[in-house]
C-alpha positions in Angstrom: 18.7 49.1 -27.7 20.0 47.3 -24.8 23.7 48.4 -23.6 25.3 45.1 -24.1 24.1 45.0 -27.9 25.6 48.7 -28.2 29.0 47.5 -27.0 29.0 44.5 -29.1 28.4 46.6 -32.2 30.9 49.3 -31.1 33.6 46.5 -30.5 32.8 45.1 -33.9 33.2 48.7 -35.4 36.3 49.2 -33.7 37.7 46.0 -34.9 36.7 46.6 -38.4 38.4 49.8 -38.3 41.6 48.8 -36.8 41.5 45.9 -39.4 41.0 48.3 -42.4 43.6 50.4 -41.2 46.2 47.6 -40.8 45.2 46.6 -44.4 45.6 50.3 -45.9 49.0 50.7 -44.0 50.5 47.5 -45.1 49.4 48.5 -48.9 51.3 51.8 -48.3 54.2 50.1 -47.0 54.3 47.6 -49.8 53.7 50.5 -52.8 56.5 52.4 -50.9 59.0 49.4 -50.9 58.1 48.5 -54.5 59.2 52.0 -55.2 62.4 51.7 -53.6 63.3 48.4 -55.1 62.9 49.6 -58.6 65.8 51.8 -58.0 68.0 49.3 -57.1 70.6 47.9 -59.3 70.7 43.9 -60.0 74.1 42.5 -58.9 75.3 39.9 -61.5 77.6 37.6 -59.3 77.5 33.8 -58.1 74.4 33.2 -56.1 73.8 30.0 -54.3 70.3 29.3 -52.9 70.2 27.1 -49.8 66.6 25.4 -49.6 64.9 23.9 -47.0 62.7 21.3 -48.8 60.8 20.4 -45.5 58.7 23.5 -46.0 55.5 22.8 -47.5 56.0 25.2 -50.5 59.6 24.7 -51.1 59.1 23.2 -54.3 56.9 25.8 -55.7 59.5 28.4 -54.4 62.3 26.8 -56.0 60.5 26.9 -59.3 59.6 30.7 -58.7 63.3 31.4 -58.0 64.1 29.8 -60.9 62.0 31.9 -63.1 62.9 35.1 -61.4 66.6 34.4 -62.2 66.1 33.6 -65.5 64.0 36.8 -66.0 66.5 38.7 -64.5 69.2 37.2 -66.4 71.4 36.0 -63.5 73.2 33.1 -65.0 75.4 32.0 -61.9 72.8 30.3 -60.0 73.1 26.9 -58.0 70.6 25.3 -55.5 71.8 23.1 -52.6 69.0 21.5 -50.4 69.5 20.9 -46.6 69.1 17.3 -45.5 68.7 15.6 -42.1 72.5 15.1 -42.0 73.5 18.4 -43.7 72.2 21.5 -42.1 72.4 25.1 -43.6 75.8 25.6 -42.3 77.3 22.5 -44.1 75.4 23.5 -47.1 76.4 27.2 -47.1 80.2 26.1 -46.5 79.8 24.2 -49.6 78.6 27.1 -51.7 81.4 29.4 -50.6 83.8 26.3 -51.7 81.9 26.6 -55.1 82.8 30.2 -55.2 79.3 31.8 -54.1 79.4 35.6 -53.7 76.0 35.6 -52.2 74.3 32.8 -50.1 70.7 32.7 -49.9 68.6 31.1 -47.2 65.4 29.8 -48.4 63.4 28.7 -45.4 62.5 29.6 -41.8 64.7 31.2 -38.9 66.4 28.1 -38.4 67.5 27.7 -42.0 68.8 31.6 -41.9 70.8 31.4 -38.5 72.2 28.1 -40.0 73.4 29.4 -43.3 74.4 32.7 -41.2 76.6 30.5 -39.1 78.7 29.8 -42.1 78.8 33.2 -43.7 79.6 35.3 -40.8 82.9 36.6 -40.9 83.6 36.0 -44.4 82.8 39.6 -46.4 80.0 37.5 -48.1 76.6 38.7 -48.2 73.6 36.8 -46.8 70.4 37.0 -48.5 66.9 35.8 -47.2 64.0 34.3 -48.8 61.5 33.6 -45.9 59.2 30.8 -46.3 59.2 29.6 -42.5 56.2 30.0 -40.1 58.0 33.0 -37.9 60.5 34.4 -40.2 61.4 36.8 -37.1 64.9 37.6 -38.3 63.4 38.6 -41.8 60.9 40.8 -40.0 63.5 42.6 -38.0 65.6 43.1 -41.1 62.2 44.6 -42.6 62.6 41.8 -45.5 59.1 41.3 -47.1 57.7 37.9 -45.7 54.7 37.7 -48.0 56.1 38.7 -51.4 58.7 36.4 -52.7 59.5 38.8 -56.0 60.1 41.8 -53.3 62.6 39.1 -51.1 64.2 38.0 -54.2 64.7 41.6 -55.6 66.2 42.6 -52.1 68.6 39.4 -52.1 69.7 40.0 -55.6 70.5 43.5 -55.9 72.9 45.8 -54.0 72.0 47.0 -50.6 73.0 45.6 -47.2 73.5 46.2 -43.7 76.3 44.6 -41.4 74.6 43.1 -38.2 75.8 41.0 -35.1 75.4 37.5 -34.6 75.3 35.4 -31.4 76.7 32.1 -30.8 75.7 29.8 -27.8 78.6 27.4 -27.1 78.0 23.8 -25.4 81.2 23.9 -23.2 80.4 20.3 -21.9 80.1 18.9 -25.5 83.8 18.9 -26.8 83.0 16.9 -29.9 81.5 20.2 -31.2 83.6 22.3 -33.5 81.7 25.7 -33.4 79.2 27.6 -31.4 75.6 27.7 -32.3 74.5 30.6 -34.1 71.6 32.9 -33.2 70.1 36.2 -34.8 67.2 36.8 -32.4 67.1 35.0 -29.2 68.9 31.8 -27.4 68.2 30.5 -23.9 68.2 27.9 -21.5 65.6 26.9 -19.2 61.5 27.6 -19.5 61.8 28.9 -23.0 63.7 26.0 -24.5 61.4 23.5 -22.5 58.5 25.3 -24.2 59.6 25.1 -27.7 60.8 21.3 -27.1 57.0 20.8 -25.9 55.5 22.6 -28.9 53.7 20.3 -31.5 55.4 20.8 -35.0 52.0 20.3 -36.7 50.0 22.9 -34.4 52.9 25.4 -35.5 52.3 24.8 -39.0 48.6 25.6 -38.5 48.8 28.5 -36.0 52.3 29.7 -36.4 54.0 31.1 -33.2 50.7 31.0 -31.1 51.6 27.0 -30.6 54.2 28.1 -28.2 51.8 28.9 -25.6 50.8 25.4 -25.5 54.0 24.3 -24.7 54.6 27.0 -22.4 51.3 25.8 -20.2 52.8 22.4 -19.9 56.0 24.1 -18.0 54.0 26.7 -16.0 54.7 24.3 -12.6 58.3 23.0 -13.9 61.2 23.3 -11.0 63.4 26.3 -11.3 67.0 26.4 -12.4 70.0 27.2 -10.5 73.5 28.4 -12.0 76.7 30.3 -11.4 76.7 32.9 -13.7 79.5 35.5 -15.0 78.5 38.3 -17.6 81.2 40.0 -19.2 80.6 44.0 -20.1 81.7 45.8 -23.0 84.6 47.3 -21.3 85.8 43.9 -20.2 84.6 44.1 -16.5 83.0 40.6 -15.3 80.1 40.3 -12.9 79.6 37.0 -11.2 76.4 35.7 -9.3 76.4 32.2 -7.7 73.5 30.3 -7.1 71.4 32.4 -9.5 67.7 30.9 -9.4 65.6 31.8 -12.4 62.8 30.4 -14.7 64.5 31.4 -18.0 67.7 32.8 -19.0 67.8 34.3 -22.5 70.1 36.3 -24.7 68.9 38.5 -27.3 70.3 39.7 -30.6 66.9 41.2 -31.9 64.3 41.6 -29.2 61.0 41.7 -31.4 58.7 38.9 -31.5 55.0 38.8 -33.0 53.0 41.2 -31.0 55.4 41.5 -28.1 58.6 43.1 -27.5 60.8 40.7 -24.9 64.0 43.2 -25.1 63.0 46.6 -26.1 66.9 47.5 -25.7 68.4 44.8 -27.7 69.6 46.0 -31.2 71.1 43.9 -33.8 74.1 46.4 -34.5 75.3 47.6 -31.0 77.9 44.8 -30.3 76.2 43.7 -27.4 73.9 40.9 -26.1 71.0 42.0 -24.0 70.7 39.0 -21.2 67.3 38.6 -19.8 66.8 36.8 -16.4 63.2 35.7 -15.7 61.5 34.4 -12.3 58.3 34.1 -10.8 56.9 33.2 -7.6 53.2 32.4 -6.4 52.1 30.0 -9.3 49.6 31.2 -11.9 49.9 34.7 -9.9 53.7 34.9 -10.7 53.0 34.1 -14.6 50.0 36.4 -14.9 52.2 39.4 -13.3 55.2 38.2 -15.8 52.4 38.6 -18.9 51.8 42.1 -17.5 55.3 43.0 -17.5 55.9 41.8 -21.0 52.8 43.9 -22.1 54.0 46.8 -20.2 57.5 47.1 -21.9 55.8 46.3 -25.2 53.7 49.5 -24.8 56.0 51.6 -23.2 58.9 50.4 -25.4 61.5 50.7 -22.4 63.0 47.7 -20.4 61.3 47.9 -17.2 58.7 46.1 -15.1 55.0 46.8 -14.8 55.2 48.8 -11.5 52.2 46.7 -10.2 53.9 43.4 -10.5 54.5 41.5 -7.2 55.4 38.1 -8.1 57.9 38.4 -11.2 61.1 39.9 -12.0 62.8 40.5 -15.3 66.5 41.6 -14.9 67.9 42.9 -18.1 71.7 43.2 -18.4 73.9 44.2 -21.3 77.2 42.5 -22.4 79.4 41.0 -24.8 79.3 37.3 -23.3 77.8 35.1 -20.5 79.0 31.9 -19.1 76.5 29.7 -16.9 77.3 26.5 -15.0 74.2 24.8 -14.2 73.3 22.5 -11.1 71.7 20.1 -13.5 71.5 19.6 -16.9 68.8 21.7 -18.8 67.7 22.0 -22.2 68.8 25.0 -24.5 67.4 26.5 -27.9 68.9 28.8 -30.4 66.2 30.8 -32.5 63.7 28.1 -31.6 66.1 25.2 -32.5 66.7 22.6 -29.6 70.1 21.7 -28.5 71.3 18.9 -26.2 71.0 19.0 -22.6 74.1 21.1 -20.9 75.2 22.1 -17.7 78.0 24.4 -19.1 77.2 26.9 -21.6 78.6 30.4 -23.0 76.9 33.4 -25.0 78.9 35.4 -27.4 78.5 38.2 -29.6 80.0 38.6 -33.1 80.1 42.1 -33.5 78.9 43.5 -37.0 80.4 40.1 -38.4 77.3 39.3 -41.0 76.3 41.1 -44.0 72.5 41.2 -44.9 71.0 42.3 -47.9 68.0 44.3 -46.7 65.5 46.6 -48.3 66.5 50.1 -46.8 70.3 51.1 -46.7 72.6 54.0 -46.8 73.1 55.1 -50.5 76.7 54.2 -50.8 76.3 50.9 -48.8 77.4 47.8 -51.1 76.4 44.4 -50.2 79.6 42.7 -51.4 82.1 44.7 -49.5 84.6 42.7 -47.3 84.9 42.8 -43.7 87.5 41.5 -41.6 87.1 38.0 -40.5 86.2 37.3 -36.7 87.2 33.8 -36.6 89.8 31.6 -38.5 
């Protein structure tokens, strides 16, 4: 038998073996989760479901939620739909005015972050029913993304974790009365341009892989220049004038599908992980950068591939960062686009958000009160 044929069969065998292993592992995880969820106590309080009706399965999910609540005997339930002129933050504020104890975001990462923006610092819990394409924050929290009953059980029973939330404030947009919340990653530069150039329809079909198409369109875009000041946890500041970069990001969670962008990022350490990326040498630089990301994904450490020559990834932790850009640039928060800006600030709200999650300490209650972090 020719060597090439043997290699092909071997590759197919390995692929099938790995796929079977993943299926068995996922089945094991789902079984263990189901066992834990059976032990949880239902919480008979006022629930407000904030639903993004633009999601293809939104209507079916809403009907499913109504049946679930009826079967569980949950009687204080309301639904509020987001609209073009009424985002998740506005809906969540309305829900809190109505007396909601737990506000549940039914949508993708955009819906979750805007609902969290209103709930953060109030002492009320955030529940998540993920029906988006990425559902990155839900994944980082261990919330089931492919089992709506399990996600609903988590959201409507005792068990929570307090986590940090980031905010990106456009300092040159005084008309805005609040910073834009983010739970995963916010940034300015290449990452925002890539997201802006991603086809929404393509994203619906191939999920996060669509971002690669948007990224290719911006590989040779001009670099960005800014004066940057980062504030550390001890209050000390570190300033750089004329910093040149491809992208500047602030991370609360660093795990995305397949890759680890910020291995040291932790959602409950009271810090943001700032990542400054640059490349030189055209395609070679981008190839080096890809190698850097793969290297830190495999090693689990925030370090570059020792073979890299045309890329840099500088990672610094702090509680805030302020940038004044030479020219206006696009910014993004958890994949949602913001207007062009020249002056921005990233901040962290330490353990300000209560999130209902599957795995918590036995004595943790999702309805406890934490001190407000803002008026």
